[in-house]
RODO-2510 file (C-alpha; in nm, 4 decimals, decimal comma):
residues 589
     n   res          X          Y          Z
     1     m    -3,9855    33,7353    13,4396
     2     i    -4,3585    33,7683    13,3126
     3     m    -4,3892    33,7626    12,9408
     4     n    -4,6718    33,9533    12,8010
     5     r    -4,7848    33,8373    12,4701
     6     p    -4,8309    34,0863    12,1763
     7     h    -5,0689    34,0623    11,9696
     8     a    -5,2185    34,2486    11,6487
     9     t    -5,3562    34,5649    11,8456
    10     l    -4,9778    34,6222    11,9085
    11     v    -4,8906    34,5613    11,5590
    12     s    -5,1346    34,7999    11,4395
    13     a    -5,0321    35,0707    11,6930
    14     v    -4,6795    35,0933    11,5630
    15     l    -4,8076    35,0960    11,1699
    16     a    -4,9998    35,3951    11,2552
    17     l    -4,6965    35,5306    11,4385
    18     l    -4,5018    35,4775    11,1407
    19     l    -4,7029    35,6007    10,9271
    20     a    -4,7843    35,9245    11,0931
    21     a    -4,4174    36,0214    11,1077
    22     c    -4,3925    35,9741    10,7645
    23     g    -1,8567    34,2642     9,0821
    24     h    -1,7036    34,1145     9,3426
    25     a    -1,3674    34,2767     9,4366
    26     s    -1,0324    34,2004     9,6069
    27     d    -0,8596    34,2359     9,8833
    28     p    -0,9085    34,6172     9,9838
    29     v    -0,5182    34,6106    10,1536
    30     d    -0,3217    34,7780     9,9249
    31     d     0,0712    34,9471     9,9930
    32     v    -0,0349    35,3104    10,0134
    33     t    -0,0449    35,4500    10,3179
    34     v    -0,3251    35,7018    10,3547
    35     s    -0,2987    36,0101    10,5418
    36     l    -0,4457    36,1229    10,7909
    37     p    -0,7708    36,3629    10,7149
    38     p    -0,7998    36,6638    10,9167
    39     a    -1,0245    36,6223    11,2739
    40     p    -1,3958    36,6984    11,1958
    41     p    -1,4725    37,0789    11,3431
    42     d    -1,6644    37,1407    11,6460
    43     a    -2,0626    37,1253    11,6144
    44     p    -2,2110    37,4708    11,5933
    45     d    -2,2991    37,5843    11,9385
    46     h    -1,9894    37,3461    12,1099
    47     v    -1,6586    37,3927    12,2104
    48     n    -1,4424    37,0969    12,2701
    49     v    -1,1760    37,1096    12,5123
    50     v    -0,9600    36,7849    12,5523
    51     p    -0,7973    36,7882    12,9067
    52     p    -0,3755    36,8461    12,9229
    53     p    -0,1877    36,5382    12,9642
    54     p     0,0106    36,4973    13,3402
    55     a     0,3239    36,6866    13,3735
    56     p     0,6531    36,4832    13,2889
    57     g     0,6732    36,2341    13,5439
    58     q     0,3426    36,2627    13,6821
    59     s    -0,0030    36,0782    13,6269
    60     r    -0,3619    36,1763    13,6866
    61     d    -0,7180    36,0425    13,7343
    62     g    -0,8344    35,9441    13,3897
    63     l    -1,1143    36,1701    13,3218
    64     s    -1,4328    36,1844    13,1167
    65     y    -1,5822    36,4343    12,8895
    66     d    -1,8399    36,4723    12,5735
    67     v    -1,7620    36,6309    12,3082
    68     y    -1,9960    36,7326    11,9735
    69     i    -1,8698    36,7011    11,6123
    70     q    -1,9676    36,8036    11,2591
    71     v    -1,9397    36,5438    11,0020
    72     p    -1,8663    36,7308    10,7038
    73     a    -1,9321    36,4217    10,4513
    74     t    -2,2911    36,3893    10,6052
    75     g    -2,3476    36,7090    10,7934
    76     d    -2,4481    36,5167    11,1038
    77     l    -2,3881    36,6539    11,4711
    78     i    -2,2745    36,3715    11,6311
    79     a    -2,2047    36,3318    12,0159
    80     f    -1,9986    36,0984    12,1871
    81     t    -1,8404    36,0352    12,5476
    82     v    -1,4411    36,0149    12,5773
    83     f    -1,3373    35,7969    12,8798
    84     e    -0,9680    35,8032    12,9334
    85     p    -0,7789    35,4719    13,1446
    86     a    -0,8941    35,5073    13,5345
    87     t    -0,4902    35,6370    13,5325
    88     v    -0,2927    35,8428    13,2907
    89     e     0,0530    35,8716    13,3224
    90     a     0,2567    36,1189    13,1306
    91     g     0,3790    35,9708    12,7996
    92     k     0,2406    35,6429    12,8260
    93     k     0,0109    35,5501    12,5406
    94     y    -0,2842    35,3257    12,5406
    95     p    -0,5178    35,1261    12,3021
    96     l    -0,8851    35,2705    12,2344
    97     l    -1,2282    35,1041    12,1939
    98     l    -1,5043    35,2173    12,0525
    99     h    -1,8168    35,1425    12,2185
   100     g    -2,1785    35,1569    12,0660
   101     h    -2,5203    35,0979    12,2144
   102     g    -2,7917    34,8735    12,1064
   103     g    -3,0913    35,0208    11,8598
   104     g    -3,2822    35,2680    12,0129
   105     a    -3,1004    35,3564    12,3398
   106     s    -2,7624    35,6061    12,3661
   107     r    -2,4340    35,6171    12,4693
   108     v    -2,2664    35,5569    12,7845
   109     t    -2,2080    35,8892    12,9898
   110     n    -2,1093    35,7889    13,3124
   111     k    -1,9002    35,4415    13,3824
   112     n    -2,0709    35,4215    13,7268
   113     d    -2,3994    35,3741    13,6232
   114     p    -2,5884    35,0946    13,6882
   115     q    -2,7083    35,0150    13,3395
   116     s    -2,3589    35,0259    13,2213
   117     a    -2,1463    34,8651    13,5383
   118     y    -2,3596    34,5448    13,5461
   119     s    -2,4368    34,4955    13,2034
   120     p    -2,4220    34,1121    13,0700
   121     f    -2,2440    34,2786    12,7898
   122     n    -1,9785    34,4580    12,7055
   123     d    -2,1385    34,7663    12,7858
   124     n    -1,9571    34,8323    13,1444
   125     v    -1,7029    35,0765    12,9916
   126     g    -1,5366    35,1358    13,3293
   127     f    -1,4278    34,7510    13,3546
   128     f    -1,2214    34,8388    13,0513
   129     t    -1,0616    35,1541    13,1792
   130     e    -0,9715    34,9957    13,4818
   131     h    -0,7604    34,7606    13,2625
   132     g    -0,6147    35,0150    13,0889
   133     y    -0,8014    35,1387    12,7763
   134     g    -0,9407    35,4421    12,6770
   135     v    -1,3054    35,4147    12,5854
   136     i    -1,5205    35,6175    12,3154
   137     s    -1,8601    35,5845    12,3644
   138     m    -2,0970    35,7122    12,1066
   139     d    -2,4491    35,8298    12,0257
   140     q    -2,5027    35,6445    11,6949
   141     r    -2,6782    35,8711    11,4045
   142     g    -3,0186    35,9481    11,4692
   143     h    -2,9969    35,8312    11,8666
   144     g    -2,9591    36,0391    12,1676
   145     e    -2,8014    36,3707    12,1303
   146     s    -2,6682    36,2608    11,7294
   147     g    -2,8349    36,3937    11,4481
   148     g    -2,9647    36,2874    11,1690
   149     q    -3,1875    35,9697    11,1488
   150     i    -3,1490    35,6560    11,1799
   151     r    -3,0750    35,4286    10,8561
   152     l    -2,9610    35,1083    11,0627
   153     m    -2,6106    35,0844    10,9523
   154     d    -2,5859    35,2586    10,6516
   155     p    -2,2242    35,2941    10,5261
   156     d    -2,3110    35,6025    10,3575
   157     y    -2,3934    35,8298    10,6806
   158     e    -2,3595    35,6153    11,0102
   159     g    -2,0588    35,4554    10,8441
   160     r    -1,9034    35,7967    10,7349
   161     d    -2,0001    35,9324    11,1054
   162     l    -1,7675    35,6123    11,2508
   163     l    -1,5214    35,7074    11,0170
   164     a    -1,5021    36,0443    11,1532
   165     i    -1,4940    35,9559    11,5117
   166     l    -1,1528    35,7967    11,4481
   167     d    -1,0424    36,0921    11,2737
   168     w    -1,0891    36,3313    11,5799
   169     a    -0,9570    36,1243    11,7995
   170     e    -0,6507    36,0786    11,5936
   171     n    -0,5967    36,3966    11,6081
   172     r    -0,7206    36,5274    11,9397
   173     l    -0,5937    36,2418    12,1673
   174     g    -0,2190    36,2446    12,2241
   175     w    -0,2446    35,9248    12,4606
   176     l    -0,3327    35,6939    12,1719
   177     a    -0,1162    35,3978    12,1286
   178     y    -0,0027    35,2733    11,7851
   179     g     0,1869    34,9851    11,6269
   180     r     0,1879    34,7874    11,3397
   181     s    -0,1511    34,6895    11,1621
   182     v    -0,3258    34,3908    11,1440
   183     d    -0,2191    34,3108    10,7917
   184     g     0,1305    34,4263    10,8369
   185     r     0,1827    34,6840    10,5605
   186     d     0,1224    34,9843    10,7987
   187     p     0,3940    35,0412    11,0835
   188     h     0,2136    35,3282    11,2443
   189     n    -0,1502    35,1928    11,2555
   190     l    -0,4156    35,3169    11,5814
   191     r    -0,4295    35,0456    11,8735
   192     v    -0,8234    35,0418    11,8291
   193     g    -1,0962    34,7544    11,9040
   194     g    -1,4751    34,7773    11,9149
   195     i    -1,7316    34,6624    12,1642
   196     g    -2,1098    34,6526    12,1686
   197     g    -2,3969    34,4266    12,0834
   198     s    -2,6870    34,4280    11,8109
   199     y    -2,6537    34,7420    11,6763
   200     g    -2,3840    34,8134    11,8667
   201     g    -2,1812    34,5114    11,7364
   202     a    -2,2888    34,5902    11,3861
   203     f    -2,1141    34,9155    11,3965
   204     q    -1,7684    34,7460    11,4946
   205     m    -1,7586    34,5187    11,1291
   206     l    -1,9210    34,8237    10,9275
   207     l    -1,6115    35,0367    11,0306
   208     h    -1,4036    34,7989    10,9419
   209     d    -1,5357    34,7503    10,6248
   210     i    -1,5195    35,0834    10,4895
   211     d    -1,2417    35,2392    10,6607
   212     p    -0,9627    35,2970    10,4199
   213     r    -0,6999    35,3124    10,6267
   214     h    -0,8052    34,9769    10,8015
   215     r    -0,7543    35,0686    11,1376
   216     m    -0,9502    34,8462    11,3402
   217     d    -0,7557    34,5894    11,4880
   218     a    -0,9787    34,3634    11,7029
   219     l    -1,3765    34,3622    11,7001
   220     v    -1,5732    34,1491    11,9986
   221     p    -1,9186    34,1826    11,7804
   222     e    -2,2163    34,0470    12,0040
   223     a    -2,5818    33,9652    11,9253
   224     t    -2,5436    34,1143    11,5919
   225     w    -2,6673    34,0431    11,2020
   226     h    -2,4870    33,9035    10,9022
   227     d    -2,7798    33,9959    10,6559
   228     v    -3,0544    34,2404    10,7513
   229     r    -3,2911    34,0747    10,5599
   230     d    -3,2205    33,7020    10,6629
   231     a    -3,2401    33,8586    11,0075
   232     l    -3,5344    34,0409    11,0304
   233     s    -3,7804    33,8382    10,7389
   234     p    -3,6114    33,4866    10,6374
   235     a    -3,7854    33,3403    10,3380
   236     g    -3,9606    33,6666    10,2970
   237     t    -4,1513    33,6195    10,6334
   238     v    -4,1360    33,9123    10,8911
   239     k    -4,0396    33,8545    11,2279
   240     t    -4,3736    34,0350    11,3331
   241     l    -4,3199    34,0678    11,6967
   242     w    -3,9585    34,1901    11,6757
   243     g    -4,0410    34,3811    11,3860
   244     t    -4,3187    34,5409    11,5467
   245     f    -4,0862    34,6248    11,8877
   246     l    -3,7715    34,7387    11,6965
   247     g    -4,0378    35,0066    11,4942
   248     l    -4,1283    35,1316    11,7837
   249     r    -3,8449    35,1755    11,9695
   250     l    -3,6282    35,3184    11,6858
   251     g    -3,9399    35,5347    11,5446
   252     t    -3,9551    35,7345    11,9016
   253     a    -3,5776    35,7399    11,9450
   254     g    -3,4060    36,0576    11,9167
   255     n    -3,4336    36,1852    11,5467
   256     g    -3,6744    35,8482    11,4427
   257     l    -3,6536    35,6680    11,1474
   258     d    -3,5500    35,7670    10,8156
   259     p    -3,8553    35,7956    10,5897
   260     f    -3,7678    35,4844    10,3392
   261     m    -3,6481    35,2862    10,6168
   262     r    -4,0042    35,3577    10,7703
   263     s    -4,1609    35,2337    10,4658
   264     i    -3,9635    34,8685    10,4911
   265     f    -4,0985    34,8398    10,8572
   266     v    -4,4505    34,9627    10,7718
   267     d    -4,4797    34,6911    10,4670
   268     g    -4,3137    34,4413    10,6691
   269     l    -4,5738    34,4330    10,9061
   270     l    -4,8402    34,4835    10,6697
   271     g    -4,7168    34,1206    10,5198
   272     r    -4,5414    34,2758    10,1844
   273     p    -4,2406    34,1455    10,0381
   274     l    -3,9230    34,4162     9,9798
   275     s    -3,9321    34,5977     9,6970
   276     p    -3,6297    34,5502     9,4953
   277     e    -3,5346    34,8921     9,6128
   278     q    -3,5898    34,7991     9,9572
   279     d    -3,3958    34,5114     9,9041
   280     d    -3,0835    34,6919     9,7886
   281     l    -3,0968    34,8841    10,0952
   282     a    -3,1237    34,5762    10,3769
   283     y    -2,8257    34,4482    10,1728
   284     y    -2,6538    34,7196    10,1398
   285     h    -2,6269    34,8006    10,5516
   286     s    -2,5082    34,4497    10,5888
   287     n    -2,1627    34,2749    10,6403
   288     a    -2,3282    33,9986    10,4079
   289     y    -2,3395    34,2647    10,1479
   290     f    -1,8839    34,3519    10,1687
   291     c    -1,8394    33,9577    10,2615
   292     n    -2,0071    33,8036     9,9335
   293     g    -1,9190    34,0975     9,6722
   294     r    -2,2543    34,1183     9,5255
   295     p    -2,3136    34,5423     9,4063
   296     v    -2,6691    34,6670     9,4170
   297     a    -2,8074    34,9837     9,2129
   298     t    -2,9766    35,1837     9,4697
   299     n    -2,9354    35,2618     9,8526
   300     g    -3,2936    35,4367     9,9665
   301     g    -3,5213    35,4259     9,6828
   302     p    -3,5096    35,5292     9,3035
   303     g    -3,1773    35,7497     9,1883
   304     t    -3,0090    35,6814     9,4616
   305     q    -2,6653    35,4683     9,4929
   306     p    -2,4121    35,3277     9,7213
   307     l    -2,0880    35,5014     9,8052
   308     y    -1,9106    35,1846     9,8909
   309     p    -1,8521    34,9200     9,6557
   310     p    -1,8794    34,5463     9,7999
   311     r    -1,4808    34,4816     9,9000
   312     r    -1,4326    34,1654    10,0699
   313     p    -1,3109    34,2647    10,4507
   314     g    -0,9573    34,2835    10,5095
   315     k    -0,7551    34,0754    10,7939
   316     i    -0,8806    34,1662    11,1127
   317     h    -0,9231    34,0055    11,4552
   318     a    -1,2644    33,9021    11,5565
   319     m    -1,4333    33,7199    11,8646
   320     f    -1,7724    33,7099    11,7975
   321     f    -2,0616    33,6223    12,0532
   322     q    -2,4390    33,5181    11,9703
   323     g    -2,6728    33,3765    12,2140
   324     m    -2,8426    33,0114    12,1258
   325     r    -3,1841    33,1524    12,2526
   326     d    -3,1766    33,4609    12,0594
   327     t    -3,4692    33,4608    11,8082
   328     l    -3,3952    33,8060    11,6658
   329     f    -3,0518    33,7521    11,5545
   330     n    -2,9556    33,3983    11,5962
   331     f    -2,6659    33,2220    11,5745
   332     n    -2,6240    33,1491    11,2100
   333     e    -2,6124    33,5459    11,1923
   334     a    -2,2653    33,5156    11,3792
   335     y    -2,1695    33,1999    11,1989
   336     r    -2,1458    33,3412    10,8677
   337     n    -1,9780    33,6760    11,0018
   338     y    -1,7292    33,4208    11,1807
   339     q    -1,6841    33,2558    10,7912
   340     c    -1,6056    33,5730    10,6510
   341     y    -1,3871    33,7319    10,8405
   342     r    -1,1717    33,3814    10,9187
   343     q    -1,1072    33,3856    10,5294
   344     g    -0,8942    33,7099    10,6220
   345     g    -0,6617    33,5301    10,7975
   346     g    -0,6608    33,6866    11,1576
   347     d    -0,7390    33,5758    11,4555
   348     v    -1,1105    33,4756    11,4400
   349     r    -1,3255    33,2990    11,6876
   350     l    -1,6895    33,2347    11,7670
   351     l    -1,8741    33,1752    12,1200
   352     s    -2,2260    33,1406    12,2429
   353     y    -2,4212    33,2069    12,5285
   354     q    -2,7832    33,2175    12,6650
   355     a    -2,8236    33,5669    12,6669
   356     g    -2,9103    33,7890    12,4021
   357     h    -3,2144    33,9552    12,2467
   358     n    -3,4028    33,7012    12,4874
   359     a    -3,3171    33,9447    12,7443
   360     t    -3,5924    34,1724    12,5978
   361     p    -3,9217    34,0129    12,6877
   362     v    -4,0979    34,0624    12,3469
   363     i    -4,1061    33,6513    12,2397
   364     p    -4,2484    33,4053    12,4532
   365     d    -4,0250    33,1418    12,5784
   366     p    -4,2007    32,8237    12,7489
   367     g    -3,9062    32,6302    12,6958
   368     g    -3,6806    32,8668    12,8436
   369     d    -3,9014    32,9166    13,1455
   370     l    -3,9698    32,5341    13,2120
   371     f    -3,6151    32,3750    13,1131
   372     q    -3,3595    32,6654    13,2018
   373     p    -3,2194    32,8001    13,5362
   374     l    -3,3991    33,1327    13,6299
   375     g    -3,2138    33,4114    13,4853
   376     h    -3,0761    33,2375    13,1798
   377     m    -3,1374    33,5182    12,9297
   378     f    -2,8739    33,7119    13,1507
   379     n    -2,6106    33,4584    13,1345
   380     s    -2,3045    33,5824    12,9135
   381     r    -2,0626    33,2853    12,9588
   382     c    -1,9688    32,9813    12,6963
   383     g    -1,9211    32,7336    12,9740
   384     s    -1,7088    32,9253    13,2814
   385     l    -1,5878    33,1946    13,0645
   386     s    -1,7314    33,5174    13,0769
   387     v    -1,7760    33,7689    12,8148
   388     h    -1,6158    34,0297    12,9696
   389     d    -1,3198    33,8264    13,0477
   390     a    -1,2859    33,6556    12,7372
   391     a    -1,3131    34,0568    12,5684
   392     l    -1,0291    34,1872    12,7682
   393     a    -0,8170    33,8718    12,6683
   394     f    -0,8668    33,9298    12,3551
   395     f    -0,7566    34,2916    12,3216
   396     d    -0,4899    34,2646    12,5548
   397     e    -0,3111    34,0126    12,3182
   398     h    -0,4289    34,1839    12,0106
   399     l    -0,4128    34,5908    12,1466
   400     k    -0,1087    34,5484    12,4159
   401     g     0,0826    34,2967    12,2440
   402     i     0,0694    34,0765    12,5566
   403     e     0,1939    33,7388    12,4082
   404     a    -0,0948    33,4501    12,4795
   405     a    -0,3103    33,6492    12,6473
   406     a    -0,6073    33,5361    12,4658
   407     s    -0,4872    33,1918    12,5307
   408     l    -0,7867    33,2285    12,7906
   409     v    -1,0414    33,1764    12,4819
   410     p    -1,0690    32,8693    12,3436
   411     t    -0,9509    32,8551    11,9666
   412     q    -1,2095    32,5836    11,9281
   413     l    -1,5825    32,6820    11,8549
   414     c    -1,7444    32,7173    12,2343
   415     l    -2,1314    32,6425    12,2050
   416     s    -2,3421    32,7232    12,5057
   417     l    -2,5638    32,4366    12,5895
   418     r    -2,7365    32,5529    12,8559
   419     v    -2,5977    32,8408    13,1748
   420     d    -2,3569    32,5965    13,3675
   421     d    -2,2580    32,3924    13,0109
   422     a    -2,0944    32,4051    12,6700
   423     v    -1,8980    32,1871    12,4460
   424     l    -1,5534    32,2912    12,2175
   425     v    -1,5630    32,1744    11,8574
   426     d    -1,3253    32,2101    11,5638
   427     e    -1,6014    32,3444    11,3050
   428     v    -1,9752    32,4026    11,3397
   429     m    -2,1268    32,1018    11,2007
   430     t    -2,3705    32,1806    10,9267
   431     g    -2,5296    32,0370    10,6001
   432     h    -2,4766    31,6749    10,5217
   433     a    -2,2392    31,6158    10,7907
   434     g    -2,5227    31,5354    11,0820
   435     r    -2,6943    31,2324    11,1328
   436     e    -2,9517    31,1400    10,8453
   437     a    -3,2702    31,0649    10,9379
   438     a    -3,6174    31,0189    10,7084
   439     v    -3,8922    31,2816    10,7737
   440     p    -4,1927    31,0219    10,7674
   441     a    -4,5043    31,2086    10,5754
   442     a    -4,6886    31,4317    10,8034
   443     t    -4,9891    31,6579    10,7647
   444     v    -4,9893    32,0189    10,8864
   445     v    -5,2364    32,3088    10,8081
   446     a    -5,0659    32,6153    10,7098
   447     g    -5,2340    32,9099    10,8674
   448     l    -5,4160    32,7624    11,1742
   449     p    -5,2591    32,8481    11,5051
   450     e    -5,2643    32,5077    11,6851
   451     l    -4,9691    32,2909    11,8653
   452     p    -4,7045    32,1741    11,6718
   453     t    -4,7174    31,8766    11,4386
   454     v    -4,4562    31,6111    11,5859
   455     v    -4,2761    31,4424    11,3336
   456     e    -4,0860    31,1480    11,5264
   457     l    -3,7594    31,0827    11,3548
   458     g    -3,6101    30,7802    11,5662
   459     i    -3,3430    30,9172    11,7091
   460     v    -3,3035    30,8109    12,0880
   461     a    -2,9659    30,9188    12,3233
   462     g    -2,8050    30,6164    12,3745
   463     d    -2,6770    30,4784    12,7485
   464     n    -2,3653    30,8308    12,7326
   465     g    -2,6110    31,0765    12,6188
   466     d    -2,5550    31,2752    12,3239
   467     v    -2,5029    31,6739    12,2440
   468     l    -2,7076    31,8440    11,9671
   469     g    -2,5167    32,1173    11,8740
   470     g    -2,4846    32,2927    11,5208
   471     i    -2,6966    32,4032    11,2115
   472     p    -2,9487    32,1257    11,1496
   473     r    -3,0296    32,0827    10,7640
   474     l    -3,3993    32,0205    10,6486
   475     e    -3,4765    31,9028    10,2809
   476     i    -3,8544    31,8175    10,2172
   477     d    -4,1351    31,8259     9,9810
   478     i    -4,4493    32,0551    10,0824
   479     e    -4,7821    31,9347     9,8776
   480     p    -5,1135    32,0881     9,9755
   481     l    -5,3567    31,8105    10,0004
   482     a    -5,6333    31,9663     9,8459
   483     g    -5,4725    32,0432     9,5127
   484     a    -5,3363    32,4067     9,4237
   485     a    -5,2694    32,6161     9,7506
   486     a    -5,4820    32,9388     9,7607
   487     g    -5,2347    33,2221     9,7930
   488     e    -4,8706    33,1032     9,9485
   489     p    -4,8810    32,8982    10,2674
   490     v    -4,5938    32,9240    10,5025
   491     i    -4,5184    32,6633    10,7963
   492     f    -4,2585    32,6786    11,0314
   493     a    -4,0225    32,3994    11,1117
   494     g    -3,7740    32,3835    11,4357
   495     i    -3,5983    32,0653    11,6413
   496     g    -3,8061    31,8751    11,9461
   497     h    -3,6808    31,7408    12,2400
   498     k    -3,8452    31,4992    12,4672
   499     r    -3,6800    31,4223    12,7727
   500     a    -3,6924    31,0753    12,8945
   501     l    -3,7696    31,1666    13,2582
   502     l    -4,1079    31,3579    13,1271
   503     p    -4,4241    31,1811    13,2138
   504     n    -4,6178    31,0008    12,9248
   505     l    -4,8280    31,3145    12,8335
   506     p    -4,9941    31,4172    12,4932
   507     l    -4,7075    31,4396    12,2817
   508     p    -4,7092    31,7921    12,1761
   509     l    -4,7245    31,8680    12,5497
   510     v    -4,3596    31,7436    12,6575
   511     w    -4,1909    31,8242    12,3282
   512     d    -3,9385    32,1220    12,3700
   513     l    -3,8579    32,3682    12,0811
   514     v    -3,4598    32,3584    12,1294
   515     d    -3,3272    32,7030    12,2028
   516     n    -3,6827    32,8154    12,1133
   517     q    -3,5507    32,8345    11,7465
   518     v    -3,8016    32,8068    11,4325
   519     m    -3,7591    32,8611    11,0243
   520     p    -4,0372    32,9513    10,7973
   521     i    -4,0763    32,7517    10,4964
   522     r    -4,2491    32,9569    10,2222
   523     g    -4,4481    32,7908     9,9599
   524     s    -4,5661    32,4245     9,8098
   525     g    -4,2539    32,2404     9,6164
   526     h    -3,9193    32,1058     9,7207
   527     h    -3,7080    32,2857    10,0008
   528     e    -3,3384    32,3244    10,1179
   529     i    -3,2650    32,4668    10,3961
   530     d    -3,0653    32,5172    10,7032
   531     l    -3,2795    32,5560    11,0071
   532     v    -3,1648    32,7678    11,2916
   533     g    -2,8584    32,6627    11,4623
   534     v    -2,8789    32,4993    11,8175
   535     g    -2,7490    32,3205    12,0946
   536     e    -2,8583    32,1108    12,3475
   537     r    -2,7558    31,8214    12,5496
   538     l    -2,9200    31,5051    12,5456
   539     q    -2,9507    31,2577    12,8139
   540     p    -2,9809    30,8973    12,7935
   541     g    -3,3231    30,7899    12,6639
   542     d    -3,4208    31,1290    12,4938
   543     r    -3,5622    31,1848    12,1640
   544     l    -3,5563    31,4119    11,9259
   545     a    -3,8463    31,5208    11,6371
   546     l    -3,8689    31,7324    11,3913
   547     l    -4,1724    32,0239    11,4921
   548     l    -4,3620    32,1625    11,2200
   549     y    -4,5960    32,4350    11,3008
   550     g    -4,8654    32,6130    11,0583
   551     s    -4,8264    32,9252    11,2343
   552     h    -4,6023    33,0766    11,5332
   553     d    -4,6214    33,3649    11,7587
   554     q    -4,2604    33,4877    11,6460
   555     y    -4,4201    33,5410    11,2821
   556     l    -4,8077    33,6697    11,4334
   557     l    -4,9740    33,8035    11,1304
   558     s    -4,7018    33,7228    10,8811
   559     g    -4,7170    33,3426    10,7869
   560     s    -4,9952    33,2141    10,5996
   561     v    -5,2380    33,4618    10,7626
   562     n    -5,1266    33,7951    10,6483
   563     a    -5,2838    34,0996    10,5430
   564     t    -5,1995    34,0392    10,1713
   565     q    -5,2410    33,6567    10,0648
   566     p    -5,4022    33,4442    10,3394
   567     a    -5,3795    33,0950    10,2540
   568     v    -5,5029    32,8683    10,5210
   569     v    -5,4263    32,5083    10,3649
   570     p    -5,3543    32,1464    10,4607
   571     l    -5,0014    32,0410    10,3452
   572     r    -4,8435    31,7033    10,3217
   573     v    -4,4574    31,6999    10,4638
   574     s    -4,2224    31,4410    10,4015
   575     g    -3,7928    31,4499    10,3341
   576     r    -3,5034    31,3910    10,5329
   577     i    -3,3272    31,6194    10,7869
   578     w    -2,9539    31,5881    10,9206
   579     l    -2,8953    31,6692    11,3023
   580     p    -2,5676    31,7668    11,4206
   581     l    -2,5515    31,5401    11,6744
   582     l    -2,1600    31,5337    11,8427
   583     g    -2,1661    31,2270    12,0405
   584     p    -2,1614    31,2148    12,4847
   585     l    -1,9023    31,5401    12,4267
   586     p    -1,7566    31,6622    12,8103
   587     p    -1,8416    32,0013    12,9138
   588     a    -1,5636    32,2957    12,8290
   589     p    -1,3794    32,4310    13,1042
***
């Protein structure tokens, strides 16, 4: 795949487009059964007709049909398509899956559409209907035929629209299956799960986090975020190319971005830090808000306030998939979601693959082009296990009650190393659990586009090789070489891998940035940070290094050279690093 390098003119074009458009609580489970709200009314000028069930003793082919409702709580018109199971038998009940599309896209209306049927992600609605599931695929707020403007998974808007879809389904679909809730307190709880990636992964957690009836039973979020702030602007440094792409895609989708959301994209692309109100909104629109229990004061500017308190998510079964080379929503985001939901006591699993947002040609990935198999960015397997088979097995156990069906999926964490290689681990290695190495003093010039400074760590894979898998920890001191720094210098750090079989070329040319992942480090002084999680198999003689960049493609115009506080500063960097080296583990089956 040929990747065109975006540049400042694209950022400027998106800015012009956007401007022109101008207390911790306890577990929320209780012993009170909340009564079913009435079905939301049909949207104006629409009459929703639900097909009748087959006659007793009969069956028929499953049908699909569009539904348009008016959400009383928000006033939004929400459009969705109902896909019945492939065969509907009289009197038989079926679990339901909610499907959400990615940001800027729209719902599936034809299960045979190649874009859905051959998707590497769980967008293939027909796969699940053929296996006895009903599916509702929705146009999320501001997208497709749905009303309102996009507010990036706002609990008060997108969240209440999602609740209304479930209310409609429970009132109108007679074939829905029921059973005991995950927490065991409701004997007649809807059997419902979630599928979708990116934006379509985030809705699943949002719905679980805010639903007072705790109807969600099993989730399979893919390639999504935990905290919008860390995902899009780690260390207060905007991922400019991704921000440009998202601003353009969301700003031109459906009804476009809410004005306050638009201001966040504009300010970010101009290098401005988030205002307190912008920070509140980004945090409130994240699973982190519910997991961490820290309240916010506003939700969209002065005079606003959030509707939902930060109550810890209840027990849920969840299986997270994340792309190791995904530079938009990286492995760390999934790991934090996994940690949060695992505390609830459900069956919570974490797997990774090589696919993700890297399938969209926004970020150059020279290491992927050179060292990974052709088409690696579309590979949605961890080892030999596909995300489709894993999701089906997970749902069969937790929605259909098929004993041990999910044994197909490892209970250990599955870390993808490349298309055809993965390893199983009991825990993600993080913090000081890794192999410690000194970071010798090195010089890097913040703000200059240059090859990386290669800081050799003295780590060489032994005769049996090794596996780098987990989240590296970096603790360093950064000092300006020429006295106090003007502005605020920003540098970028990642892990370098030199393959023993490569020729002895000048050092920076043979060091592969592992999984194409870098983390910004802002300002001088002492820093203790987690780098982005990575996975790589090392062959005998392969070497590892710390790569330091003065600027990086992923953060074009948002690093030290930005519109508000430019700083080109030579820096001295030294400290220590802990690398998650696991030994020569065998490949996962």
